[in-house]
TIKOLMAR-683903 format. One record per residue: residue number from 0; residue in three letters; chain; z, x, y of N, C-alpha, C, O in turn. Coordinates in nm, 4 decimals. Example, Ala and Ser with C-alpha at 12.3 -4.5 7.8 and 13.67 -1.06 7.14 Angstrom:
BEGIN
+-----+-----+----+----------+----------+----------+----------+----------+----------+----------+----------+----------+----------+----------+----------+
|   i |  aa | ch |      n_w |      n_u |      n_v |     ca_w |     ca_u |     ca_v |      c_w |      c_u |      c_v |      o_w |      o_u |      o_v |
+-----+-----+----+----------+----------+----------+----------+----------+----------+----------+----------+----------+----------+----------+----------+
|   0 | Ala |  A |   0.7800 |   1.3190 |  -0.5690 |   0.7800 |   1.2300 |  -0.4500 |   0.7800 |   1.3200 |  -0.3300 |   0.8465 |   1.4236 |  -0.3319 |
|   1 | Ser |  A |   0.7080 |   1.2850 |  -0.2250 |   0.7140 |   1.3670 |  -0.1060 |   0.7870 |   1.2900 |   0.0030 |   0.8039 |   1.3409 |   0.1138 |
+-----+-----+----+----------+----------+----------+----------+----------+----------+----------+----------+----------+----------+----------+----------+
end
This chain:
BEGIN
+-----+-----+----+----------+----------+----------+----------+----------+----------+----------+----------+----------+----------+----------+----------+
|   i |  aa | ch |      n_w |      n_u |      n_v |     ca_w |     ca_u |     ca_v |      c_w |      c_u |      c_v |      o_w |      o_u |      o_v |
+-----+-----+----+----------+----------+----------+----------+----------+----------+----------+----------+----------+----------+----------+----------+
|   0 | Met |  A | -11.4978 | -11.3827 | -12.7550 | -11.5034 | -11.4204 | -12.6066 | -11.6121 | -11.3301 | -12.5491 | -11.6165 | -11.2104 | -12.5775 |
|   1 | Ala |  A | -11.6926 | -11.3842 | -12.4745 | -11.8062 | -11.3202 | -12.4290 | -11.7729 | -11.2283 | -12.3010 | -11.6870 | -11.2673 | -12.2219 |
|   2 | Gly |  A | -11.8257 | -11.1329 | -12.2847 | -11.8017 | -11.0397 | -12.1645 | -11.6598 | -10.9750 | -12.1702 | -11.5919 | -10.9548 | -12.0695 |
|   3 | Gly |  A | -11.6213 | -10.9442 | -12.2982 | -11.4835 | -10.8837 | -12.3061 | -11.4895 | -10.7250 | -12.2809 | -11.5936 | -10.6687 | -12.2471 |
|   4 | Ile |  A | -11.3914 | -10.6719 | -12.2970 | -11.4015 | -10.5232 | -12.2819 | -11.4767 | -10.4546 | -12.3858 | -11.4668 | -10.4848 | -12.5048 |
|   5 | Val |  A | -11.5610 | -10.3510 | -12.3355 | -11.6411 | -10.2603 | -12.4349 | -11.5580 | -10.1608 | -12.4691 | -11.4999 | -10.0926 | -12.3846 |
|   6 | Lys |  A | -11.5448 | -10.1434 | -12.6050 | -11.4626 | -10.0319 | -12.6584 | -11.5307 |  -9.9069 | -12.6879 | -11.4669 |  -9.8027 | -12.7023 |
|   7 | Tyr |  A | -11.6582 |  -9.9125 | -12.6976 | -11.7380 |  -9.7967 | -12.7108 | -11.8890 |  -9.8168 | -12.6626 | -11.9361 |  -9.9286 | -12.6414 |
|   8 | Arg |  A | -11.9488 |  -9.7168 | -12.6499 | -12.0986 |  -9.7133 | -12.5981 | -12.1833 |  -9.7540 | -12.7138 | -12.1665 |  -9.6983 | -12.8223 |
|   9 | His |  A | -12.2627 |  -9.8363 | -12.7003 | -12.3542 |  -9.8726 | -12.8158 | -12.4801 |  -9.7784 | -12.8264 | -12.5445 |  -9.7704 | -12.9310 |
|  10 | Leu |  A | -12.5106 |  -9.7105 | -12.7177 | -12.6268 |  -9.6168 | -12.7169 | -12.7598 |  -9.6743 | -12.7608 | -12.8469 |  -9.5975 | -12.8016 |
|  11 | Ser |  A | -12.7817 |  -9.8112 | -12.7547 | -12.9085 |  -9.8623 | -12.7664 | -12.9420 |  -9.8422 | -12.9199 | -13.0607 |  -9.8262 | -12.9486 |
|  12 | Arg |  A | -12.8549 |  -9.8417 | -13.0128 | -12.8777 |  -9.8272 | -13.1568 | -12.7909 |  -9.9347 | -13.2304 | -12.6912 |  -9.9859 | -13.1796 |
|  13 | Asp |  A | -12.8366 |  -9.9625 | -13.3493 | -12.7602 | -10.0375 | -13.4412 | -12.6473 |  -9.9729 | -13.4885 | -12.6329 |  -9.8559 | -13.4532 |
|  14 | Ser |  A | -12.5604 | -10.0251 | -13.5637 | -12.4279 |  -9.9594 | -13.6120 | -12.4429 |  -9.8544 | -13.6897 | -12.3763 |  -9.7547 | -13.6619 |
|  15 | Ala |  A | -12.5311 |  -9.8513 | -13.8020 | -12.5698 |  -9.7732 | -13.9044 | -12.6212 |  -9.6379 | -13.8325 | -12.5763 |  -9.5279 | -13.8648 |
|  16 | His |  A | -12.7256 |  -9.6564 | -13.7257 | -12.7821 |  -9.5562 | -13.6715 | -12.6828 |  -9.4745 | -13.5773 | -12.6760 |  -9.3516 | -13.5765 |
|  17 | Arg |  A | -12.6099 |  -9.5567 | -13.5012 | -12.5117 |  -9.5013 | -13.4073 | -12.4035 |  -9.4064 | -13.4820 | -12.3641 |  -9.3013 | -13.4314 |
|  18 | Arg |  A | -12.3618 |  -9.4526 | -13.6022 | -12.2625 |  -9.3859 | -13.6899 | -12.3162 |  -9.2630 | -13.7334 | -12.2475 |  -9.1610 | -13.7294 |
|  19 | Ala |  A | -12.4587 |  -9.2628 | -13.7838 | -12.5133 |  -9.1342 | -13.8263 | -12.5444 |  -9.0384 | -13.7191 | -12.5437 |  -8.9175 | -13.7422 |
|  20 | Leu |  A | -12.5746 |  -9.0915 | -13.5909 | -12.5781 |  -8.9918 | -13.4981 | -12.4728 |  -8.9259 | -13.4446 | -12.4827 |  -8.8117 | -13.3996 |
|  21 | Leu |  A | -12.3527 |  -9.0012 | -13.4462 | -12.2138 |  -8.9466 | -13.3909 | -12.1803 |  -8.8427 | -13.5088 | -12.1284 |  -8.7354 | -13.4778 |
|  22 | Arg |  A | -12.2052 |  -8.8682 | -13.6270 | -12.1569 |  -8.7834 | -13.7463 | -12.2364 |  -8.6598 | -13.7409 | -12.1860 |  -8.5524 | -13.7737 |
|  23 | Asn |  A | -12.3660 |  -8.6703 | -13.6987 | -12.4557 |  -8.5391 | -13.6793 | -12.4059 |  -8.4597 | -13.5669 | -12.3945 |  -8.3375 | -13.5762 |
|  24 | Leu |  A | -12.3729 |  -8.5315 | -13.4503 | -12.3270 |  -8.4551 | -13.3369 | -12.2006 |  -8.3833 | -13.3649 | -12.1893 |  -8.2663 | -13.3286 |
|  25 | Val |  A | -12.1029 |  -8.4457 | -13.4279 | -11.9789 |  -8.3922 | -13.4546 | -11.9800 |  -8.2812 | -13.5555 | -11.9087 |  -8.1814 | -13.5455 |
|  26 | Thr |  A | -12.0711 |  -8.3056 | -13.6609 | -12.0852 |  -8.1856 | -13.7568 | -12.1450 |  -8.0578 | -13.6900 | -12.0982 |  -7.9460 | -13.7115 |
|  27 | Ser |  A | -12.2638 |  -8.0837 | -13.5979 | -12.3155 |  -7.9806 | -13.5277 | -12.2248 |  -7.9178 | -13.4389 | -12.2304 |  -7.7951 | -13.4315 |
|  28 | Leu |  A | -12.1296 |  -7.9885 | -13.3596 | -12.0353 |  -7.9354 | -13.2786 | -11.9404 |  -7.8374 | -13.3589 | -11.9210 |  -7.7208 | -13.3244 |
|  29 | Ile |  A | -11.8876 |  -7.8931 | -13.4619 | -11.8044 |  -7.8100 | -13.5529 | -11.8592 |  -7.6701 | -13.6037 | -11.8035 |  -7.5603 | -13.6023 |
|  30 | Glu |  A | -11.9952 |  -7.7097 | -13.6526 | -12.0597 |  -7.5823 | -13.7011 | -12.0943 |  -7.4811 | -13.5851 | -12.0629 |  -7.3637 | -13.6049 |
|  31 | His |  A | -12.1493 |  -7.5107 | -13.4786 | -12.1905 |  -7.4391 | -13.3800 | -12.1057 |  -7.4073 | -13.2624 | -12.1328 |  -7.3135 | -13.1875 |
|  32 | Glu |  A | -11.9963 |  -7.4900 | -13.2448 | -11.9003 |  -7.4813 | -13.1587 | -11.9403 |  -7.5238 | -13.0146 | -11.8576 |  -7.5143 | -12.9238 |
|  33 | Ser |  A | -12.0671 |  -7.5711 | -12.9922 | -12.1131 |  -7.6083 | -12.8736 | -12.2435 |  -7.6835 | -12.8942 | -12.3253 |  -7.6405 | -12.9755 |
|  34 | Ile |  A | -12.2666 |  -7.7951 | -12.8232 | -12.3939 |  -7.8775 | -12.8371 | -12.4306 |  -7.9099 | -12.7047 | -12.3470 |  -7.9076 | -12.6144 |
|  35 | Ser |  A | -12.5541 |  -7.9413 | -12.6848 | -12.6152 |  -7.9863 | -12.5498 | -12.6835 |  -8.1298 | -12.5941 | -12.7693 |  -8.1403 | -12.6818 |
|  36 | Thr |  A | -12.6283 |  -8.2392 | -12.5160 | -12.6915 |  -8.3575 | -12.5373 | -12.6730 |  -8.4451 | -12.4136 | -12.6242 |  -8.3957 | -12.3119 |
|  37 | Thr |  A | -12.7139 |  -8.5866 | -12.4188 | -12.6977 |  -8.6587 | -12.2990 | -12.5476 |  -8.6803 | -12.2731 | -12.4640 |  -8.6550 | -12.3600 |
|  38 | Trp |  A | -12.5119 |  -8.7330 | -12.1375 | -12.3746 |  -8.7481 | -12.1143 | -12.3018 |  -8.8401 | -12.1974 | -12.1907 |  -8.8149 | -12.2440 |
|  39 | His |  A | -12.3775 |  -8.9674 | -12.2192 | -12.3269 |  -9.0840 | -12.3036 | -12.2941 |  -9.0447 | -12.4387 | -12.1838 |  -9.0636 | -12.4900 |
|  40 | Lys |  A | -12.3979 |  -8.9865 | -12.4981 | -12.3686 |  -8.9331 | -12.6352 | -12.2544 |  -8.8353 | -12.6390 | -12.1660 |  -8.8461 | -12.7239 |
|  41 | Ala |  A | -12.2547 |  -8.7405 | -12.5487 | -12.1361 |  -8.6389 | -12.5413 | -12.0027 |  -8.7116 | -12.5351 | -11.9121 |  -8.6765 | -12.6107 |
|  42 | Lys |  A | -11.9869 |  -8.8066 | -12.4526 | -11.8630 |  -8.8720 | -12.4449 | -11.8156 |  -8.9461 | -12.5702 | -11.6958 |  -8.9514 | -12.5982 |
|  43 | Glu |  A | -11.9067 |  -9.0010 | -12.6425 | -11.8752 |  -9.0748 | -12.7637 | -11.8476 |  -8.9701 | -12.8782 | -11.7635 |  -8.9887 | -12.9661 |
|  44 | Ala |  A | -11.9323 |  -8.8509 | -12.8674 | -11.9051 |  -8.7466 | -12.9663 | -11.7722 |  -8.6742 | -12.9479 | -11.7126 |  -8.6218 | -13.0420 |
|  45 | Gln |  A | -11.7285 |  -8.6739 | -12.8206 | -11.6023 |  -8.6192 | -12.7837 | -11.4790 |  -8.6826 | -12.8411 | -11.3876 |  -8.6137 | -12.8864 |
|  46 | Arg |  A | -11.4761 |  -8.8200 | -12.8393 | -11.3762 |  -8.9016 | -12.9037 | -11.3842 |  -8.8746 | -13.0541 | -11.2769 |  -8.8701 | -13.1144 |
|  47 | Met |  A | -11.4960 |  -8.8562 | -13.1213 | -11.4832 |  -8.8367 | -13.2669 | -11.4418 |  -8.6927 | -13.3025 | -11.3797 |  -8.6654 | -13.4052 |
|  48 | Ala |  A | -11.4790 |  -8.6064 | -13.2141 | -11.4498 |  -8.4604 | -13.2403 | -11.2926 |  -8.4444 | -13.2147 | -11.2268 |  -8.3738 | -13.2912 |
|  49 | Glu |  A | -11.2357 |  -8.5070 | -13.1120 | -11.0926 |  -8.5118 | -13.0893 | -11.0194 |  -8.5481 | -13.2261 | -10.9240 |  -8.4786 | -13.2611 |
|  50 | Lys |  A | -11.0617 |  -8.6558 | -13.3044 | -11.0023 |  -8.7130 | -13.4127 | -11.0156 |  -8.5985 | -13.5117 | -10.9143 |  -8.5603 | -13.5702 |
|  51 | Met |  A | -11.1400 |  -8.5377 | -13.5362 | -11.1569 |  -8.4282 | -13.6314 | -11.0672 |  -8.3122 | -13.6117 | -11.0108 |  -8.2542 | -13.7045 |
|  52 | Ile |  A | -11.0554 |  -8.2779 | -13.4744 | -10.9507 |  -8.1643 | -13.4474 | -10.8207 |  -8.1981 | -13.4886 | -10.7518 |  -8.1137 | -13.5459 |
|  53 | Thr |  A | -10.7709 |  -8.3330 | -13.4622 | -10.6382 |  -8.3617 | -13.5004 | -10.6353 |  -8.3627 | -13.6462 | -10.5256 |  -8.3298 | -13.6912 |
|  54 | Leu |  A | -10.7291 |  -8.3926 | -13.7376 | -10.7211 |  -8.3846 | -13.8796 | -10.7105 |  -8.2407 | -13.9299 | -10.6467 |  -8.2072 | -14.0297 |
|  55 | Gly |  A | -10.7834 |  -8.1552 | -13.8461 | -10.7793 |  -8.0016 | -13.8852 | -10.6363 |  -7.9541 | -13.8532 | -10.5876 |  -7.8722 | -13.9312 |
|  56 | Lys |  A | -10.5589 |  -7.9977 | -13.7424 | -10.4341 |  -7.9536 | -13.7112 | -10.3376 |  -7.9955 | -13.8083 | -10.2410 |  -7.9205 | -13.8222 |
|  57 | Lys |  A | -10.3430 |  -8.1080 | -13.8846 | -10.2718 |  -8.1451 | -13.9762 | -10.2400 |  -8.0695 | -14.1050 | -10.1306 |  -8.0603 | -14.1606 |
|  58 | Asn |  A | -10.3754 |  -8.0093 | -14.1471 | -10.3716 |  -7.9315 | -14.2592 | -10.3146 |  -7.9831 | -14.3839 | -10.2386 |  -7.9091 | -14.4463 |
|  59 | Thr |  A | -10.3422 |  -8.1042 | -14.4300 | -10.2925 |  -8.1602 | -14.5373 | -10.4183 |  -8.1775 | -14.6214 | -10.5314 |  -8.1761 | -14.5726 |
|  60 | Glu |  A | -10.3895 |  -8.1952 | -14.7610 | -10.5068 |  -8.2258 | -14.8376 | -10.5765 |  -8.3594 | -14.8053 | -10.6990 |  -8.3681 | -14.8129 |
|  61 | Ala |  A | -10.5033 |  -8.4576 | -14.7714 | -10.5520 |  -8.5982 | -14.7473 | -10.6394 |  -8.5839 | -14.6125 | -10.7454 |  -8.6455 | -14.6013 |
|  62 | Ser |  A | -10.5885 |  -8.4968 | -14.5070 | -10.6692 |  -8.4876 | -14.3853 | -10.7903 |  -8.4079 | -14.4095 | -10.8942 |  -8.4324 | -14.3482 |
|  63 | Lys |  A | -10.7813 |  -8.3101 | -14.4993 | -10.9165 |  -8.2395 | -14.5427 | -11.0212 |  -8.3361 | -14.5916 | -11.1380 |  -8.3399 | -14.5529 |
|  64 | Arg |  A | -10.9680 |  -8.4090 | -14.6763 | -11.0613 |  -8.5135 | -14.7510 | -11.1197 |  -8.6049 | -14.6464 | -11.2401 |  -8.6302 | -14.6433 |
|  65 | Gln |  A | -11.0306 |  -8.6552 | -14.5589 | -11.0803 |  -8.7551 | -14.4719 | -11.1787 |  -8.6938 | -14.3788 | -11.2841 |  -8.7539 | -14.3582 |
|  66 | Ala |  A | -11.1531 |  -8.5714 | -14.3160 | -11.2565 |  -8.5043 | -14.2270 | -11.3747 |  -8.4801 | -14.3061 | -11.4799 |  -8.5167 | -14.2536 |
|  67 | Leu |  A | -11.3823 |  -8.4246 | -14.4255 | -11.5000 |  -8.3974 | -14.5064 | -11.5733 |  -8.5285 | -14.5417 | -11.6949 |  -8.5232 | -14.5604 |
|  68 | Ala |  A | -11.5101 |  -8.6414 | -14.5516 | -11.5706 |  -8.7810 | -14.5839 | -11.6470 |  -8.8178 | -14.4482 | -11.7455 |  -8.8911 | -14.4571 |
|  69 | Tyr |  A | -11.6095 |  -8.7742 | -14.3327 | -11.6805 |  -8.8155 | -14.2100 | -11.7926 |  -8.7118 | -14.1727 | -11.8921 |  -8.7530 | -14.1131 |
|  70 | Leu |  A | -11.7815 |  -8.5879 | -14.2032 | -11.8687 |  -8.4780 | -14.1556 | -11.9792 |  -8.4873 | -14.2602 | -11.9605 |  -8.5296 | -14.3743 |
|  71 | Phe |  A | -12.1030 |  -8.4418 | -14.2095 | -12.2163 |  -8.4249 | -14.2928 | -12.2315 |  -8.2809 | -14.3498 | -12.3024 |  -8.1958 | -14.2960 |
|  72 | Val |  A | -12.1531 |  -8.2588 | -14.4726 | -12.1602 |  -8.1222 | -14.5300 | -12.2136 |  -8.1437 | -14.6602 | -12.1753 |  -8.2392 | -14.7278 |
|  73 | Gly |  A | -12.3015 |  -8.0604 | -14.7024 | -12.3576 |  -8.0694 | -14.8535 | -12.2622 |  -8.0108 | -14.9498 | -12.1619 |  -7.9525 | -14.9086 |
|  74 | Val |  A | -12.2890 |  -8.0236 | -15.0814 | -12.2162 |  -7.9841 | -15.1705 | -12.2002 |  -7.8383 | -15.1823 | -12.0962 |  -7.7911 | -15.2283 |
|  75 | Asp |  A | -12.3058 |  -7.7589 | -15.1400 | -12.3010 |  -7.6097 | -15.1357 | -12.2095 |  -7.5659 | -15.0213 | -12.1391 |  -7.4649 | -15.0249 |
|  76 | Arg |  A | -12.2176 |  -7.6524 | -14.9191 | -12.1242 |  -7.6072 | -14.7838 | -11.9955 |  -7.6658 | -14.7765 | -11.9294 |  -7.6624 | -14.6728 |
|  77 | Cys |  A | -11.9521 |  -7.7252 | -14.8922 | -11.8274 |  -7.8161 | -14.8670 | -11.6953 |  -7.7291 | -14.8337 | -11.6049 |  -7.7687 | -14.7601 |
|  78 | Leu |  A | -11.6988 |  -7.5980 | -14.9030 | -11.5837 |  -7.5235 | -14.8700 | -11.5938 |  -7.4611 | -14.7336 | -11.4922 |  -7.4469 | -14.6655 |
|  79 | Gly |  A | -11.7152 |  -7.4224 | -14.6899 | -11.7469 |  -7.3713 | -14.5608 | -11.7040 |  -7.4693 | -14.4586 | -11.6334 |  -7.4286 | -14.3664 |
|  80 | Gly |  A | -11.7408 |  -7.6022 | -14.4647 | -11.7050 |  -7.7036 | -14.3847 | -11.5498 |  -7.7213 | -14.3632 | -11.5018 |  -7.7388 | -14.2512 |
|  81 | Ser |  A | -11.4785 |  -7.7157 | -14.4731 | -11.3427 |  -7.7309 | -14.4811 | -11.2789 |  -7.6266 | -14.4242 | -11.1902 |  -7.6487 | -14.3417 |
|  82 | Ser |  A | -11.3148 |  -7.4951 | -14.4601 | -11.2431 |  -7.3963 | -14.3846 | -11.2651 |  -7.3835 | -14.2535 | -11.1679 |  -7.3451 | -14.1885 |
|  83 | Val |  A | -11.3956 |  -7.4110 | -14.1771 | -11.4191 |  -7.4143 | -14.0562 | -11.3259 |  -7.5249 | -13.9858 | -11.2709 |  -7.4993 | -13.8787 |
|  84 | Leu |  A | -11.3128 |  -7.6293 | -14.0401 | -11.2250 |  -7.7432 | -13.9821 | -11.0852 |  -7.6941 | -13.9815 | -11.0202 |  -7.7030 | -13.8774 |
|  85 | Thr |  A | -11.0344 |  -7.6442 | -14.0861 | -10.8949 |  -7.6147 | -14.0997 | -10.8491 |  -7.4839 | -14.0378 | -10.7478 |  -7.4803 | -13.9679 |
|  86 | Val |  A | -10.9231 |  -7.3762 | -14.0629 | -10.8959 |  -7.2547 | -14.0011 | -10.9251 |  -7.2181 | -13.8699 | -10.8340 |  -7.1812 | -13.7957 |
|  87 | Met |  A | -11.0435 |  -7.2237 | -13.8312 | -11.0889 |  -7.1946 | -13.6921 | -11.0294 |  -7.2955 | -13.6047 | -10.9715 |  -7.2496 | -13.5062 |
|  88 | Ile |  A | -11.0305 |  -7.4284 | -13.6189 | -10.9803 |  -7.5287 | -13.5206 | -10.8236 |  -7.5241 | -13.5118 | -10.7619 |  -7.5353 | -13.4058 |
|  89 | Arg |  A | -10.7661 |  -7.5064 | -13.6362 | -10.6281 |  -7.5026 | -13.6472 | -10.5723 |  -7.3857 | -13.5775 | -10.4746 |  -7.4009 | -13.5043 |
|  90 | Asp |  A | -10.6241 |  -7.2750 | -13.5935 | -10.5746 |  -7.1504 | -13.5262 | -10.5802 |  -7.1591 | -13.3681 | -10.4877 |  -7.1221 | -13.2958 |
|  91 | Arg |  A | -10.6980 |  -7.2118 | -13.3240 | -10.7365 |  -7.2094 | -13.1946 | -10.6529 |  -7.3213 | -13.1328 | -10.5827 |  -7.2870 | -13.0377 |
|  92 | Lys |  A | -10.6490 |  -7.4283 | -13.1645 | -10.5975 |  -7.5504 | -13.0985 | -10.4561 |  -7.5728 | -13.1404 | -10.4061 |  -7.6774 | -13.0987 |
|  93 | Lys |  A | -10.3839 |  -7.4981 | -13.2121 | -10.2492 |  -7.5306 | -13.2587 | -10.1454 |  -7.5606 | -13.1514 | -10.0660 |  -7.6545 | -13.1566 |
|  94 | Cys |  A | -10.1547 |  -7.4689 | -13.0513 | -10.0600 |  -7.4824 | -12.9463 | -10.0918 |  -7.5711 | -12.8338 | -10.0059 |  -7.5970 | -12.7496 |
|  95 | Ser |  A | -10.2250 |  -7.6247 | -12.8271 | -10.2609 |  -7.7040 | -12.6974 | -10.2559 |  -7.8506 | -12.7494 | -10.3357 |  -7.8922 | -12.8333 |
|  96 | Pro |  A | -10.1658 |  -7.9194 | -12.6992 | -10.1571 |  -8.0563 | -12.7209 | -10.2570 |  -8.1428 | -12.6376 | -10.2767 |  -8.2614 | -12.6641 |
|  97 | Asn |  A | -10.3185 |  -8.0773 | -12.5362 | -10.4256 |  -8.1535 | -12.4680 | -10.5679 |  -8.1545 | -12.5337 | -10.5903 |  -8.1135 | -12.6476 |
|  98 | Ser |  A | -10.6525 |  -8.2018 | -12.4558 | -10.7815 |  -8.2438 | -12.5125 | -10.8509 |  -8.1046 | -12.5501 | -10.8331 |  -8.0033 | -12.4825 |
|  99 | Ser |  A | -10.9224 |  -8.1087 | -12.6511 | -10.9919 |  -7.9875 | -12.7159 | -11.1370 |  -7.9805 | -12.6846 | -11.1904 |  -7.8730 | -12.6573 |
| 100 | Ala |  A | -11.1950 |  -8.0809 | -12.6877 | -11.3430 |  -8.0909 | -12.6715 | -11.3708 |  -8.1453 | -12.5234 | -11.3328 |  -8.2553 | -12.4833 |
| 101 | His |  A | -11.4371 |  -8.0590 | -12.4540 | -11.4634 |  -8.0885 | -12.3000 | -11.6074 |  -8.1088 | -12.2828 | -11.6914 |  -8.0443 | -12.3455 |
| 102 | Cys |  A | -11.6356 |  -8.2038 | -12.1930 | -11.7912 |  -8.2265 | -12.1548 | -11.8048 |  -8.1634 | -12.0219 | -11.7301 |  -8.1895 | -11.9276 |
| 103 | Val |  A | -11.9062 |  -8.0766 | -12.0177 | -11.9410 |  -8.0028 | -11.8892 | -12.0939 |  -8.0567 | -11.8659 | -12.1881 |  -8.0543 | -11.9451 |
| 104 | Asn |  A | -12.0877 |  -8.1105 | -11.7200 | -12.2227 |  -8.1512 | -11.6865 | -12.3055 |  -8.0423 | -11.6460 | -12.2609 |  -7.9396 | -11.5948 |
| 105 | Val |  A | -12.4398 |  -8.0673 | -11.6716 | -12.5439 |  -7.9711 | -11.6312 | -12.6359 |  -8.0507 | -11.5465 | -12.6724 |  -8.1650 | -11.5741 |
| 106 | Thr |  A | -12.6723 |  -7.9805 | -11.4377 | -12.7685 |  -8.0407 | -11.3412 | -12.9107 |  -8.0445 | -11.3997 | -12.9589 |  -7.9420 | -11.4479 |
| 107 | Pro |  A | -12.9779 |  -8.1582 | -11.3967 | -13.1203 |  -8.1749 | -11.4594 | -13.2131 |  -8.0790 | -11.3777 | -13.2023 |  -8.0570 | -11.2571 |
| 108 | Thr |  A | -13.3047 |  -8.0262 | -11.4614 | -13.4058 |  -7.9430 | -11.3939 | -13.5205 |  -8.0426 | -11.3230 | -13.5724 |  -8.0074 | -11.2170 |
| 109 | Val |  A | -13.5517 |  -8.1506 | -11.3782 | -13.6350 |  -8.2393 | -11.3065 | -13.5563 |  -8.3535 | -11.2524 | -13.4695 |  -8.4070 | -11.3214 |
| 110 | Pro |  A | -13.5846 |  -8.3944 | -11.1265 | -13.5162 |  -8.4957 | -11.0625 | -13.4991 |  -8.6398 | -11.1417 | -13.3990 |  -8.7110 | -11.1341 |
| 111 | Glu |  A | -13.6077 |  -8.6654 | -11.2126 | -13.5946 |  -8.8027 | -11.2855 | -13.5325 |  -8.7699 | -11.4355 | -13.5400 |  -8.8574 | -11.5218 |
| 112 | Asp |  A | -13.4811 |  -8.6629 | -11.4601 | -13.4393 |  -8.6294 | -11.5962 | -13.2953 |  -8.7041 | -11.6044 | -13.2367 |  -8.7428 | -11.5034 |
| 113 | Thr |  A | -13.2447 |  -8.7199 | -11.7369 | -13.1206 |  -8.7752 | -11.7493 | -13.0032 |  -8.6721 | -11.7395 | -13.0141 |  -8.5503 | -11.7539 |
| 114 | Arg |  A | -12.8955 |  -8.7386 | -11.7139 | -12.7639 |  -8.6395 | -11.7087 | -12.7356 |  -8.5878 | -11.8495 | -12.7147 |  -8.6559 | -11.9499 |
| 115 | Ala |  A | -12.7391 |  -8.4397 | -11.8371 | -12.7186 |  -8.3713 | -11.9583 | -12.5815 |  -8.3121 | -11.9601 | -12.5157 |  -8.3018 | -11.8566 |
| 116 | Cys |  A | -12.5336 |  -8.2690 | -12.0883 | -12.3897 |  -8.2317 | -12.0905 | -12.3791 |  -8.1269 | -12.2049 | -12.4538 |  -8.1316 | -12.3027 |
| 117 | Tyr |  A | -12.2839 |  -8.0328 | -12.1886 | -12.2525 |  -7.9581 | -12.2957 | -12.1145 |  -7.9969 | -12.3467 | -12.0284 |  -8.0323 | -12.2662 |
| 118 | Val |  A | -12.0893 |  -7.9914 | -12.4813 | -11.9603 |  -8.0328 | -12.5291 | -11.9112 |  -7.9089 | -12.5937 | -11.8004 |  -7.9069 | -12.6473 |
+-----+-----+----+----------+----------+----------+----------+----------+----------+----------+----------+----------+----------+----------+----------+
end
């Protein structure tokens, strides 16, 4: 059906590029705990980050493997990515059932600049 409800932002990219972009954003968010990007990319990365945080809260072997399958972590950083996801996120977000990744708008320095956001 044409003109249906859009379930996600396409971000002017094809599906493989969009998926790689979101995986990179979520991986950087988990590694550095904060990223700066455009508002539209931040809102889409927030959705995926929430799913990764939920997997970190479960703390089962299956959830660890599912999270590591999504994140871009190399073979040498595999244990570090898993421990960051399960230890840091689980301990911080264990008690909070609410949203864990928030988008904070940043006022653009140039009037023609796009809307930026910190996640």
